[in-house]
C-alpha positions in Angstrom: -57.5 -165.4 84.6 -55.7 -162.4 85.5 -56.8 -160.5 88.4 -59.3 -157.4 87.5 -57.8 -154.6 88.8 -54.5 -155.7 86.5 -57.1 -155.5 83.5 -58.5 -152.2 85.0 -54.9 -150.7 85.4 -53.9 -151.8 81.4 -57.3 -150.9 80.0 -56.6 -147.7 81.7 -53.5 -147.0 80.3 -54.6 -148.1 76.8 -57.4 -145.5 77.3 -55.5 -142.8 78.3 -52.3 -143.6 75.7 -55.1 -143.4 72.9 -56.8 -140.3 74.5 -53.4 -138.6 74.6 -52.2 -139.1 70.7 -55.1 -137.6 69.7 -54.9 -134.2 71.6 -53.9 -131.8 69.2 -51.1 -128.9 70.2 -53.3 -126.1 69.1 -54.6 -125.3 72.4 -53.1 -121.6 72.7 -54.9 -118.3 73.6 -58.5 -118.0 74.8 -61.7 -119.8 73.3 -64.9 -118.3 73.8 -68.1 -120.5 73.3 -70.8 -118.4 73.7 -70.5 -116.7 77.2 -68.3 -119.8 78.2 -64.2 -119.5 77.8 -62.7 -123.0 77.4 -59.9 -124.1 79.9 -57.6 -127.3 79.7 -58.7 -130.7 77.7 -60.4 -133.1 80.3 -60.9 -136.0 77.9 -60.5 -136.4 74.0 -62.8 -139.4 72.0 -62.8 -140.1 68.7 -65.3 -137.7 67.4 -64.2 -134.8 70.0 -63.0 -133.6 73.2 -64.4 -132.8 76.1 -63.0 -129.1 78.0 -63.2 -127.4 81.8 -64.8 -124.3 81.1 -66.2 -121.1 83.1 -69.0 -119.1 82.5 -67.7 -115.4 81.7 -70.4 -113.5 84.3 -71.2 -116.1 86.9 -68.0 -118.0 86.8 -69.6 -121.0 87.0 -67.6 -124.1 86.2 -68.7 -126.7 83.3 -67.5 -129.5 81.3 -68.1 -128.4 77.8 -68.2 -131.7 75.3 -67.2 -130.4 71.9 -68.5 -132.7 69.0 -67.1 -132.1 65.2 -70.0 -132.6 62.6 -68.3 -133.8 60.1 -66.1 -136.6 62.1 -69.6 -137.9 63.7 -71.1 -138.4 60.0 -68.1 -140.2 59.1 -68.3 -142.7 61.9 -72.0 -142.8 61.2 -72.8 -141.2 64.8 -75.0 -138.8 64.3 -77.8 -140.7 66.0 -75.6 -141.5 68.5 -75.3 -137.8 69.7 -78.7 -136.9 69.0 -80.0 -139.3 71.6 -77.7 -138.2 74.0 -78.8 -135.0 73.9 -82.3 -136.1 73.6 -82.2 -138.0 76.9 -80.0 -135.5 78.6 -82.5 -132.9 78.3 -85.2 -134.6 79.4 -83.7 -135.9 82.6 -83.2 -133.9 86.4 -81.7 -136.0 89.0 -79.2 -135.7 91.3 -76.8 -138.6 89.5 -77.5 -138.6 86.0 -74.8 -136.0 84.5 -76.8 -132.6 83.8 -76.7 -131.2 80.5 -77.3 -127.2 80.7 -77.5 -125.8 77.3 -76.6 -127.1 73.7 -74.7 -124.6 71.2 -74.4 -125.0 67.7 -72.3 -124.0 64.9 -71.8 -125.2 61.3 -68.5 -127.3 62.3 -69.4 -128.1 65.9 -72.0 -129.2 68.4 -71.1 -127.7 72.4 -72.7 -129.7 75.1 -72.3 -127.3 78.1 -72.8 -130.1 81.3 -72.5 -130.2 84.8 -68.5 -130.5 85.6 -67.3 -132.9 88.3 -64.2 -133.0 90.0 -64.0 -136.4 91.4 -63.1 -138.4 88.2 -64.2 -141.9 87.2 -65.9 -144.3 89.1 -63.2 -146.6 87.3 -59.9 -144.7 88.6 -61.6 -145.2 92.4 -61.9 -148.9 91.9 -58.6 -149.4 90.7 -57.3 -146.9 93.7 -58.7 -148.7 95.9 -58.8 -152.5 94.6 -62.3 -153.9 96.4 -64.4 -151.9 98.4 -66.0 -152.6 102.0 -69.8 -153.2 102.2 -70.3 -150.2 104.2 -68.4 -148.3 101.3 -70.1 -149.9 97.9 -73.4 -149.2 99.3 -73.7 -145.8 99.1 -72.5 -146.1 95.3 -74.5 -149.0 94.3 -77.5 -147.4 95.8 -77.1 -144.1 93.9 -76.1 -145.8 90.9 -79.5 -147.3 91.0 -81.7 -144.7 92.0 -80.1 -143.2 88.9 -80.7 -145.8 86.7 -84.4 -146.1 88.1 -85.4 -143.1 87.0 -84.0 -143.7 83.6 -86.2 -146.4 83.5 -89.2 -144.7 84.4 -88.6 -142.0 82.1 -88.5 -145.7 79.3 -85.0 -145.1 78.6 -82.4 -148.1 79.0 -78.5 -146.6 79.3 -77.1 -149.9 77.6 -73.7 -148.7 78.4 -73.1 -149.1 82.3 -70.1 -149.2 83.4 -67.5 -147.8 85.5 -66.0 -145.5 83.0 -69.4 -143.9 82.8 -70.2 -143.2 86.4 -68.6 -140.0 87.3 -68.0 -138.7 91.1 -68.2 -135.0 92.3 -65.7 -134.2 95.0 -68.4 -135.3 97.8 -68.2 -139.1 95.8 -71.8 -138.9 94.8 -72.4 -141.3 91.6 -73.4 -139.2 88.2 -74.1 -141.6 85.2 -73.3 -140.4 82.1 -72.2 -141.1 78.4 -76.2 -141.7 77.1 -75.0 -142.1 73.4 -76.0 -146.0 73.3 -79.0 -145.4 75.3 -82.7 -146.0 73.4 -86.4 -145.2 74.1 -88.0 -148.3 75.3 -91.8 -148.4 74.0 -95.0 -151.0 75.5 -94.6 -154.5 73.2 -91.3 -153.4 71.2 -88.0 -155.5 71.9 -84.4 -154.1 71.0 -81.6 -156.0 69.7 -79.0 -153.7 68.6 -75.6 -155.1 70.5 -74.2 -152.3 72.7 -72.2 -151.4 75.7 -68.9 -153.1 76.9 -68.2 -156.6 76.4 -67.5 -157.3 79.5 -70.4 -155.3 80.7 -73.0 -156.8 78.5 -76.0 -159.3 79.4 -76.1 -162.8 78.0 -79.0 -161.9 75.7 -76.9 -159.1 74.0 -74.1 -160.9 73.8 -76.1 -163.8 71.7 -77.6 -161.2 69.6 -81.3 -162.1 71.3 -84.2 -159.5 71.1 -84.7 -157.5 74.7 -86.8 -155.4 76.2 -84.2 -153.0 78.0 -84.4 -152.4 81.8 -83.1 -156.3 81.9 -79.7 -155.7 80.4 -79.3 -152.3 82.4 -79.5 -154.7 85.7 -77.0 -157.3 84.7 -74.8 -154.5 83.8 -75.6 -152.6 87.5 -74.5 -155.9 88.8 -71.7 -156.6 87.5 -70.6 -153.1 88.6 -71.6 -154.4 92.1 -69.0 -157.2 91.9 -66.3 -155.3 90.7 -67.2 -152.8 93.7 -66.9 -155.5 96.4 -64.2 -157.5 94.6 -62.0 -155.2 92.6 -62.4 -158.0 89.6 -65.0 -158.7 86.9 -67.1 -161.6 87.2 -66.6 -162.9 83.7 -63.4 -161.7 81.9 -61.3 -163.2 79.2 -58.7 -161.7 76.4 -60.6 -163.6 74.0 -64.2 -162.3 73.3 -65.7 -165.4 72.3 -64.9 -167.2 75.4 -65.5 -164.4 77.3 -68.9 -164.4 75.7 -69.7 -168.2 76.3 -68.3 -167.5 80.2 -71.4 -164.6 80.2 -74.0 -167.0 78.7 -73.1 -170.0 81.1 -73.4 -167.2 84.2 -71.0 -168.9 86.2 -68.4 -166.7 88.3 -66.6 -167.1 90.9 -67.8 -166.4 94.6 -65.1 -164.7 96.6 -65.9 -166.8 100.6 -65.5 -162.6 102.3 -68.7 -161.9 100.5 -71.9 -161.7 102.6 -74.7 -164.4 101.9 -77.1 -161.4 101.3 -74.7 -160.0 99.0 -74.1 -163.3 97.2 -78.0 -164.2 96.9 -78.8 -160.2 95.4 -75.3 -160.9 92.9 -77.0 -164.6 91.7 -80.2 -162.7 91.1 -79.0 -159.5 89.2 -76.8 -161.8 86.9 -79.3 -164.6 86.1 -79.0 -165.5 82.5 -82.4 -166.1 82.0 -83.9 -162.2 81.6 -86.9 -163.1 82.7 -86.0 -164.2 85.8 -83.3 -161.6 86.5 -84.0 -159.2 89.7 -86.2 -155.8 89.1 -85.3 -152.7 90.4 -88.4 -152.8 92.3 -86.8 -156.2 94.0 -83.5 -154.9 94.5 -84.6 -151.4 96.1 
């Protein structure tokens, strides 16, 4: 198995290449959306882009996610955008990205969001390789704090991964991208297969029913492992082989990990979701 860091770097390059190929060359002149003046493009996706902007009066810097209505209909992701807006409007937490305002036009939806300058936790891991327990601990605690807040508001994220964890200039974590999130209802189970395969729980890759919270716990366990080792516990270029590894629940444990950390990882990455660690047990 190739190292997780190599995989991270390769996937990051592929992601950047795809983004660059979609960026139009017509970004000239001053573009105003409401009271905001748009600046450079921060990122580009399949149905829109994110631009840095500032408020004309307050000079407050924000990030504006521009979503093209035609594209989201073509890609059948209208519900995804609606869920993201709905959940971000609900949340006010120091470790969840803030949505300040939504501006709608006949052609586009503009989501005015908190701007953070530190990039993705993904890039931080690529740069560092692996973190000491002392350095990883605050990141992990902040992620768990944000996830706990989501769960207490009956929302499961379903796509937790380093690419969706942003850092501000003080390296504080901000959970982002709630497009795959869903509301949890007492007595109701979910089945949709969401998220990135490397971070998906066994019940998700097996197409089984799940309550919600336990799949986020699994993803947090994968993130903790990546922070401490710079690799992924379950990885393979063949998706079916990857799924088999995930369902087995067997992963390498480096000798340098503290026994208490190993115990936590094993509890968070239990194949049986009923026996998996809970937020209360982790905190």
